[in-house]
C-alpha positions as CSV (number, residue, x, y, z in Angstrom):
1,M,13.8,-0.2,-9.4
2,I,16.4,0.0,-6.6
3,T,13.6,-0.4,-4.0
4,G,12.2,-3.4,-5.7
5,G,15.6,-5.1,-5.8
6,A,16.2,-4.3,-2.2
7,V,12.8,-5.9,-1.2
8,V,13.6,-9.0,-3.2
9,L,17.1,-9.3,-1.7
10,I,15.9,-8.7,1.9
11,A,13.1,-11.3,1.5
12,L,15.6,-13.9,0.2
13,L,18.1,-13.2,3.0
14,V,15.4,-13.4,5.7
15,A,14.0,-16.6,4.2
16,Y,17.5,-18.2,4.0
17,G,18.3,-17.2,7.6
18,A,15.0,-18.4,8.9
19,R,15.3,-21.7,7.0
20,A,18.8,-22.2,8.4
21,S,17.5,-21.8,11.9
22,F,15.0,-24.6,11.3
23,R,17.2,-27.7,11.9
24,A,14.3,-30.1,12.2
25,P,11.6,-29.3,9.7
26,R,9.1,-31.6,11.4
27,E,8.9,-29.2,14.4
28,R,7.3,-26.3,12.5
29,P,6.1,-26.3,8.9
30,L,7.9,-24.0,6.5
31,T,4.8,-23.3,4.5
32,P,4.1,-19.8,6.1
33,L,7.7,-18.8,5.6
34,L,7.7,-19.9,2.0
35,A,4.4,-18.1,1.3
36,T,5.6,-14.9,2.9
37,T,8.9,-15.0,1.0
38,G,7.1,-15.7,-2.3
39,A,4.8,-12.8,-1.7
40,L,7.6,-10.4,-0.9
41,V,9.7,-11.6,-3.9
42,L,6.7,-11.0,-6.2
43,T,6.1,-7.6,-4.7
44,G,9.7,-6.6,-5.0
45,A,9.8,-7.9,-8.6
46,G,6.7,-5.9,-9.4
47,I,8.2,-2.7,-7.9
48,A,11.4,-3.3,-9.9
49,A,9.5,-3.8,-13.1
50,L,7.5,-0.7,-12.5
51,G,10.7,1.3,-11.9
52,L,12.2,-0.1,-15.0
53,W,9.1,0.7,-17.0
54,L,9.1,4.3,-15.7
55,C,12.7,4.9,-16.6
């Protein structure tokens, strides 16, 4: 459960930092960043749910 929460937190922090570095969104699209963040958040949530279920 702790690992899943850590994955979610790290994914959100990386996405926020990367989004903050994109000052002009027209230069590069944010779609790959959002897709990667979404996948990591879902994976982390799944790991946390599995950990909670096993407890």
